[in-house]
BAROMAR-679405 format. One record per residue (C-alpha): residue number from 1; z, y, x; residue in three letters. Coordinates in steps of 0.5 Angstrom, whole numbers, plus 500, padded with zeros to 3 digits. Example, Ala and Ser with C-alpha at 12.3 -4.5 7.8 and 13.67 -1.06 7.14 Angstrom:
nr:1, up:516, north:491, east:525, rest:ALA $
nr:2, up:514, north:498, east:527, rest:SER $
//
This chain:
nr:1, up:175, north:090, east:379, rest:MET $
nr:2, up:174, north:090, east:387, rest:PHE $
nr:3, up:181, north:092, east:387, rest:ILE $
nr:4, up:184, north:087, east:383, rest:ILE $
nr:5, up:180, north:082, east:387, rest:ASP $
nr:6, up:183, north:085, east:393, rest:TRP $
nr:7, up:190, north:084, east:391, rest:ILE $
nr:8, up:188, north:077, east:388, rest:GLY $
nr:9, up:187, north:075, east:395, rest:THR $
nr:10, up:194, north:078, east:397, rest:GLY $
nr:11, up:197, north:075, east:392, rest:VAL $
nr:12, up:194, north:068, east:393, rest:SER $
nr:13, up:196, north:068, east:400, rest:TRP $
nr:14, up:203, north:070, east:399, rest:VAL $
nr:15, up:203, north:064, east:394, rest:LEU $
nr:16, up:200, north:059, east:399, rest:VAL $
nr:17, up:205, north:061, east:405, rest:GLN $
nr:18, up:211, north:060, east:400, rest:PHE $
nr:19, up:208, north:053, east:398, rest:HIS $
nr:20, up:207, north:052, east:406, rest:SER $
nr:21, up:214, north:054, east:407, rest:LEU $
nr:22, up:217, north:050, east:401, rest:PHE $
nr:23, up:213, north:044, east:403, rest:THR $
nr:24, up:216, north:044, east:410, rest:PHE $
nr:25, up:223, north:044, east:408, rest:PHE $
nr:26, up:221, north:037, east:404, rest:GLY $
nr:27, up:219, north:039, east:397, rest:MET $
nr:28, up:213, north:035, east:394, rest:ASP $
nr:29, up:207, north:039, east:395, rest:PRO $
nr:30, up:204, north:037, east:389, rest:ALA $
nr:31, up:210, north:038, east:385, rest:SER $
nr:32, up:209, north:044, east:380, rest:GLY $
nr:33, up:216, north:046, east:382, rest:TRP $
nr:34, up:214, north:048, east:389, rest:THR $
nr:35, up:208, north:052, east:386, rest:TRP $
nr:36, up:214, north:055, east:381, rest:THR $
nr:37, up:218, north:057, east:387, rest:PHE $
nr:38, up:212, north:060, east:390, rest:SER $
nr:39, up:211, north:065, east:384, rest:ILE $
nr:40, up:219, north:066, east:385, rest:VAL $
nr:41, up:218, north:068, east:392, rest:GLY $
nr:42, up:212, north:072, east:390, rest:LEU $
nr:43, up:216, north:076, east:386, rest:VAL $
nr:44, up:222, north:077, east:391, rest:ILE $
nr:45, up:216, north:080, east:396, rest:VAL $
nr:46, up:213, north:085, east:391, rest:ILE $
nr:47, up:220, north:087, east:389, rest:ARG $
nr:48, up:223, north:088, east:396, rest:ILE $
nr:49, up:216, north:092, east:397, rest:LEU $
nr:50, up:218, north:097, east:391, rest:LEU $
nr:51, up:225, north:098, east:393, rest:ILE $
nr:52, up:223, north:105, east:396, rest:PRO $
nr:53, up:219, north:107, east:389, rest:LEU $
nr:54, up:225, north:105, east:385, rest:PHE $
nr:55, up:230, north:109, east:389, rest:VAL $
nr:56, up:225, north:115, east:388, rest:LYS $
nr:57, up:225, north:113, east:380, rest:GLN $
nr:58, up:233, north:114, east:381, rest:ILE $
nr:59, up:233, north:120, east:384, rest:LYS $
nr:60, up:228, north:123, east:379, rest:ALA $
nr:61, up:232, north:120, east:373, rest:GLN $
nr:62, up:238, north:124, east:376, rest:ARG $
nr:63, up:234, north:130, east:377, rest:ASN $
nr:64, up:232, north:130, east:369, rest:LEU $
nr:65, up:239, north:129, east:368, rest:GLN $
nr:66, up:241, north:136, east:372, rest:ILE $
nr:67, up:235, north:140, east:369, rest:ILE $
nr:68, up:236, north:138, east:362, rest:GLN $
nr:69, up:240, north:145, east:360, rest:PRO $
nr:70, up:234, north:148, east:362, rest:LYS $
nr:71, up:229, north:144, east:358, rest:ILE $
nr:72, up:233, north:145, east:352, rest:LYS $
nr:73, up:233, north:153, east:353, rest:GLU $
nr:74, up:226, north:153, east:354, rest:ILE $
nr:75, up:225, north:148, east:348, rest:GLN $
nr:76, up:229, north:153, east:344, rest:LYS $
nr:77, up:226, north:159, east:347, rest:LYS $
nr:78, up:219, north:157, east:346, rest:TYR $
nr:79, up:220, north:153, east:339, rest:ALA $
nr:80, up:214, north:156, east:336, rest:GLY $
nr:81, up:209, north:156, east:342, rest:ASP $
nr:82, up:208, north:149, east:344, rest:ARG $
nr:83, up:203, north:151, east:350, rest:GLU $
nr:84, up:208, north:156, east:353, rest:ARG $
nr:85, up:213, north:151, east:352, rest:GLN $
nr:86, up:209, north:146, east:356, rest:SER $
nr:87, up:207, north:151, east:361, rest:GLN $
nr:88, up:215, north:153, east:363, rest:GLU $
nr:89, up:217, north:145, east:363, rest:MET $
nr:90, up:212, north:143, east:368, rest:MET $
nr:91, up:214, north:149, east:372, rest:LYS $
nr:92, up:221, north:147, east:372, rest:VAL $
nr:93, up:219, north:140, east:374, rest:TYR $
nr:94, up:215, north:142, east:379, rest:LYS $
nr:95, up:220, north:147, east:382, rest:GLU $
nr:96, up:225, north:141, east:382, rest:THR $
nr:97, up:220, north:136, east:384, rest:GLY $
nr:98, up:221, north:132, east:378, rest:THR $
nr:99, up:217, north:127, east:375, rest:ASN $
nr:100, up:218, north:125, east:368, rest:PRO $
nr:101, up:214, north:119, east:368, rest:LEU $
nr:102, up:218, north:116, east:374, rest:ALA $
nr:103, up:221, north:111, east:370, rest:SER $
nr:104, up:214, north:108, east:368, rest:CYS $
nr:105, up:212, north:107, east:375, rest:LEU $
nr:106, up:215, north:100, east:377, rest:PRO $
nr:107, up:211, north:097, east:371, rest:ILE $
nr:108, up:205, north:101, east:372, rest:LEU $
nr:109, up:204, north:099, east:380, rest:LEU $
nr:110, up:206, north:092, east:378, rest:GLN $
nr:111, up:200, north:092, east:373, rest:ALA $
nr:112, up:195, north:090, east:378, rest:PRO $
nr:113, up:199, north:085, east:381, rest:ILE $
nr:114, up:200, north:082, east:374, rest:PHE $
nr:115, up:193, north:082, east:373, rest:PHE $
nr:116, up:191, north:079, east:380, rest:ALA $
nr:117, up:196, north:073, east:379, rest:LEU $
nr:118, up:193, north:072, east:372, rest:PHE $
nr:119, up:186, north:072, east:375, rest:ARG $
nr:120, up:188, north:067, east:380, rest:VAL $
nr:121, up:191, north:062, east:375, rest:LEU $
nr:122, up:185, north:063, east:371, rest:GLN $
nr:123, up:181, north:061, east:377, rest:GLY $
nr:124, up:185, north:055, east:378, rest:ILE $
nr:125, up:185, north:053, east:371, rest:ALA $
nr:126, up:177, north:053, east:371, rest:MET $
nr:127, up:177, north:049, east:377, rest:TYR $
nr:128, up:171, north:044, east:376, rest:ASN $
nr:129, up:167, north:041, east:382, rest:THR $
nr:130, up:161, north:039, east:378, rest:GLU $
nr:131, up:160, north:047, east:376, rest:ASP $
nr:132, up:155, north:050, east:381, rest:PRO $
nr:133, up:157, north:057, east:379, rest:GLY $
nr:134, up:165, north:056, east:380, rest:TYR $
nr:135, up:168, north:061, east:385, rest:THR $
nr:136, up:175, north:059, east:388, rest:ALA $
nr:137, up:180, north:065, east:387, rest:PRO $
nr:138, up:183, north:069, east:393, rest:GLY $
nr:139, up:184, north:065, east:399, rest:VAL $
nr:140, up:183, north:058, east:395, rest:PHE $
nr:141, up:176, north:060, east:397, rest:ALA $
nr:142, up:178, north:059, east:405, rest:TRP $
nr:143, up:176, north:053, east:408, rest:ASP $
nr:144, up:184, north:052, east:410, rest:GLN $
nr:145, up:186, north:053, east:403, rest:TYR $
nr:146, up:181, north:049, east:399, rest:ALA $
nr:147, up:184, north:043, east:399, rest:SER $
nr:148, up:190, north:046, east:395, rest:LEU $
nr:149, up:186, north:048, east:389, rest:LEU $
nr:150, up:186, north:041, east:386, rest:PRO $
nr:151, up:193, north:040, east:388, rest:GLN $
nr:152, up:195, north:047, east:384, rest:ALA $
nr:153, up:190, north:045, east:378, rest:HIS $
nr:154, up:194, north:039, east:377, rest:GLU $
nr:155, up:201, north:042, east:378, rest:ALA $
nr:156, up:206, north:042, east:372, rest:SER $
nr:157, up:213, north:043, east:370, rest:ILE $
nr:158, up:216, north:039, east:364, rest:PHE $
nr:159, up:209, north:036, east:363, rest:GLY $
nr:160, up:206, north:043, east:362, rest:VAL $
nr:161, up:200, north:045, east:367, rest:PRO $
nr:162, up:202, north:052, east:370, rest:LEU $
nr:163, up:195, north:055, east:368, rest:TYR $
nr:164, up:197, north:053, east:361, rest:GLY $
nr:165, up:198, north:058, east:355, rest:TYR $
nr:166, up:200, north:058, east:348, rest:PHE $
nr:167, up:193, north:060, east:345, rest:MET $
nr:168, up:189, north:055, east:349, rest:GLY $
nr:169, up:194, north:049, east:349, rest:ALA $
nr:170, up:189, north:045, east:346, rest:ASP $
nr:171, up:185, north:046, east:352, rest:GLU $
nr:172, up:190, north:042, east:357, rest:VAL $
nr:173, up:189, north:036, east:353, rest:ALA $
nr:174, up:182, north:035, east:357, rest:ALA $
nr:175, up:187, north:034, east:364, rest:ASP $
nr:176, up:192, north:029, east:360, rest:GLY $
nr:177, up:197, north:034, east:358, rest:PHE $
nr:178, up:200, north:035, east:351, rest:ASP $
nr:179, up:198, north:041, east:348, rest:PRO $
nr:180, up:205, north:041, east:344, rest:LEU $
nr:181, up:209, north:041, east:350, rest:ASN $
nr:182, up:205, north:047, east:353, rest:THR $
nr:183, up:206, north:051, east:346, rest:ARG $
nr:184, up:214, north:050, east:346, rest:VAL $
nr:185, up:215, north:052, east:354, rest:LEU $
nr:186, up:210, north:058, east:353, rest:SER $
nr:187, up:214, north:060, east:347, rest:LEU $
nr:188, up:221, north:059, east:350, rest:ILE $
nr:189, up:218, north:063, east:356, rest:LEU $
nr:190, up:215, north:069, east:352, rest:ILE $
nr:191, up:222, north:069, east:348, rest:ILE $
nr:192, up:226, north:070, east:354, rest:LEU $
nr:193, up:221, north:075, east:357, rest:MET $
nr:194, up:221, north:079, east:351, rest:THR $
nr:195, up:229, north:079, east:351, rest:ALA $
nr:196, up:230, north:080, east:358, rest:THR $
nr:197, up:225, north:086, east:357, rest:THR $
nr:198, up:229, north:089, east:351, rest:PHE $
nr:199, up:236, north:088, east:354, rest:LEU $
nr:200, up:234, north:091, east:361, rest:THR $
nr:201, up:231, north:097, east:357, rest:GLN $
nr:202, up:238, north:097, east:352, rest:ARG $
nr:203, up:242, north:097, east:358, rest:GLN $
nr:204, up:239, north:104, east:361, rest:LEU $
nr:205, up:240, north:107, east:354, rest:ILE $
nr:206, up:247, north:105, east:353, rest:VAL $
nr:207, up:250, north:106, east:359, rest:LYS $
nr:208, up:246, north:111, east:364, rest:ASN $
nr:209, up:244, north:116, east:359, rest:SER $
nr:210, up:247, north:122, east:356, rest:ALA $
nr:211, up:248, north:122, east:348, rest:PRO $
nr:212, up:244, north:129, east:348, rest:ASP $
nr:213, up:239, north:127, east:353, rest:ASN $
nr:214, up:232, north:128, east:349, rest:PRO $
nr:215, up:229, north:123, east:354, rest:MET $
nr:216, up:233, north:118, east:350, rest:VAL $
nr:217, up:228, north:118, east:344, rest:LYS $
nr:218, up:222, north:116, east:349, rest:GLN $
nr:219, up:227, north:111, east:352, rest:GLN $
nr:220, up:228, north:108, east:345, rest:LYS $
nr:221, up:221, north:108, east:343, rest:ILE $
nr:222, up:220, north:104, east:349, rest:LEU $
nr:223, up:226, north:099, east:348, rest:LEU $
nr:224, up:222, north:096, east:342, rest:TYR $
nr:225, up:215, north:098, east:344, rest:VAL $
nr:226, up:215, north:094, east:351, rest:PHE $
nr:227, up:218, north:087, east:348, rest:PRO $
nr:228, up:213, north:087, east:342, rest:VAL $
nr:229, up:207, north:088, east:347, rest:ILE $
nr:230, up:210, north:082, east:351, rest:PHE $
nr:231, up:211, north:078, east:345, rest:ALA $
nr:232, up:204, north:079, east:343, rest:VAL $
nr:233, up:200, north:079, east:349, rest:GLY $
nr:234, up:205, north:073, east:352, rest:GLY $
nr:235, up:201, north:068, east:347, rest:ILE $
nr:236, up:195, north:069, east:352, rest:ASN $
nr:237, up:199, north:069, east:359, rest:PHE $
nr:238, up:199, north:063, east:363, rest:PRO $
nr:239, up:205, north:059, east:364, rest:ILE $
nr:240, up:205, north:062, east:371, rest:GLY $
nr:241, up:204, north:069, east:369, rest:VAL $
nr:242, up:210, north:068, east:364, rest:LEU $
nr:243, up:215, north:065, east:370, rest:ILE $
nr:244, up:213, north:071, east:374, rest:TYR $
nr:245, up:214, north:076, east:369, rest:TRP $
nr:246, up:221, north:073, east:367, rest:LEU $
nr:247, up:223, north:073, east:374, rest:THR $
nr:248, up:221, north:080, east:375, rest:THR $
nr:249, up:225, north:082, east:369, rest:ASN $
nr:250, up:231, north:078, east:371, rest:LEU $
nr:251, up:231, north:082, east:378, rest:TRP $
nr:252, up:230, north:089, east:375, rest:THR $
nr:253, up:236, north:087, east:370, rest:MET $
nr:254, up:241, north:085, east:376, rest:ALA $
nr:255, up:238, north:091, east:380, rest:GLN $
nr:256, up:239, north:096, east:375, rest:GLN $
nr:257, up:246, north:093, east:373, rest:PHE $
nr:258, up:248, north:094, east:380, rest:TYR $
nr:259, up:245, north:102, east:381, rest:VAL $
nr:260, up:248, north:104, east:374, rest:ILE $
nr:261, up:255, north:101, east:376, rest:ARG $
nr:262, up:256, north:104, east:383, rest:ASN $
nr:263, up:251, north:110, east:382, rest:ASN $
nr:264, up:251, north:112, east:375, rest:PRO $
nr:265, up:248, north:119, east:373, rest:GLN $
nr:266, up:253, north:124, east:371, rest:PRO $
nr:267, up:255, north:125, east:364, rest:GLY $
nr:268, up:254, north:118, east:362, rest:THR $
nr:269, up:258, north:112, east:359, rest:PRO $
nr:270, up:257, north:109, east:366, rest:ALA $
nr:271, up:259, north:115, east:370, rest:PHE $
nr:272, up:266, north:115, east:366, rest:GLU $
nr:273, up:267, north:108, east:367, rest:ALA $
nr:274, up:266, north:109, east:374, rest:TRP $
nr:275, up:271, north:115, east:375, rest:GLU $
nr:276, up:276, north:110, east:371, rest:ALA $
nr:277, up:275, north:105, east:376, rest:ARG $
nr:278, up:276, north:110, east:382, rest:LYS $
nr:279, up:282, north:113, east:379, rest:ALA $
nr:280, up:285, north:106, east:377, rest:ALA $
nr:281, up:283, north:104, east:385, rest:LYS $
nr:282, up:287, north:110, east:387, rest:GLY $
nr:283, up:293, north:109, east:383, rest:ALA $
nr:284, up:293, north:102, east:385, rest:ARG $
nr:285, up:293, north:104, east:393, rest:LYS $
nr:286, up:298, north:110, east:392, rest:ASN $
nr:287, up:302, north:105, east:388, rest:GLY $
nr:288, up:302, north:100, east:394, rest:ASP $
nr:289, up:304, north:105, east:399, rest:ALA $
nr:290, up:310, north:107, east:395, rest:ALA $
nr:291, up:312, north:100, east:394, rest:ALA $
nr:292, up:312, north:100, east:402, rest:VAL $
nr:293, up:316, north:106, east:403, rest:GLU $
nr:294, up:321, north:103, east:398, rest:ASP $
nr:295, up:322, north:097, east:402, rest:GLU $
nr:296, up:323, north:101, east:408, rest:VAL $
nr:297, up:330, north:101, east:409, rest:VAL $
nr:298, up:334, north:105, east:415, rest:GLU $
nr:299, up:338, north:100, east:419, rest:VAL $
nr:300, up:344, north:103, east:422, rest:GLU $
nr:301, up:346, north:100, east:429, rest:PRO $
nr:302, up:352, north:095, east:429, rest:VAL $
nr:303, up:357, north:097, east:434, rest:GLN $
nr:304, up:361, north:091, east:437, rest:ARG $
nr:305, up:368, north:090, east:436, rest:VAL $
nr:306, up:372, north:089, east:442, rest:GLN $
nr:307, up:378, north:084, east:441, rest:PRO $
nr:308, up:385, north:087, east:442, rest:LYS $
nr:309, up:389, north:084, east:448, rest:ARG $
nr:310, up:395, north:080, east:445, rest:LYS $
nr:311, up:402, north:080, east:448, rest:SER $
nr:312, up:405, north:074, east:451, rest:ARG $
nr:313, up:410, north:073, east:446, rest:SER $
nr:314, up:404, north:074, east:440, rest:GLU $
nr:315, up:400, north:069, east:444, rest:ARG $
nr:316, up:406, north:064, east:444, rest:ASN $
nr:317, up:407, north:065, east:437, rest:LYS $
nr:318, up:400, north:063, east:435, rest:SER $
nr:319, up:400, north:057, east:439, rest:SER $
nr:320, up:407, north:054, east:437, rest:GLY $
nr:321, up:410, north:054, east:444, rest:THR $
nr:322, up:417, north:057, east:445, rest:LYS $
nr:323, up:418, north:062, east:451, rest:PRO $
nr:324, up:421, north:059, east:457, rest:LYS $
nr:325, up:429, north:060, east:457, rest:GLY $
nr:326, up:430, north:059, east:450, rest:THR $
nr:327, up:434, north:053, east:447, rest:SER $
nr:328, up:431, north:049, east:441, rest:SER $
//
């Protein structure tokens, strides 16, 4: 719990810093949208910090793709000895520096941040000046940020408080909010969060996984497990947490699309499409060069033709005059 509290302090500090920034640029400090964009800013900061981990994840996935022939050979050789099979596979992983769980690390490392944000929003939701046992969450307990706590408690979007959640929708009525609006907005965000989770995982399987890769089976399991987890758990997530997770899903989807398109794993449909684009680009480049060569025509120097000198009789004839000494 100490770690979650420590992370909660950092999460709440980032929130109030973005809140101050957006307020400085003219946004209403009491508006729920100001706090919503602060949550989006928190996502951006977290995802930037996770970029080195994402790079390691990509490298690990490539190593898994490269060592697949060895893994298949071990599985075939020690088909009847599970223990020896696991030992040999772990040996290959160690020699190549490959972590088979690397694809799950970004989600696992975000989990503490996720729960810390959950506790911060829960602390905001439970704000009650009449309760002597109430403790403000994170930096909201500091004197310089204490005045932001009631403001964050009352912040809302579409008439729904950021601390509201689907299963506890009736509780927002005490603060003057409509429980129905809370349920509707929660349900919309849960559907979007679940859909983006599914599409992100499906994009990885369809475009950047080889058909014969045994890891695909595990990825297909996650393809359906994660959306179900988020759909079921989402009914207990505050609106602010749903916004956080939807935003990080969109970031992951865009980042993954860029990497798959520009740096795909060999032997995958994305790699074939990348090679096709590369070949088409080279063909266009060569075609343009050939067209330029065809347009270049060798121009021969033009020689000036000197006029011939006419005799006097020829000049008189052309001018229509008669030579002297002749009669009409």
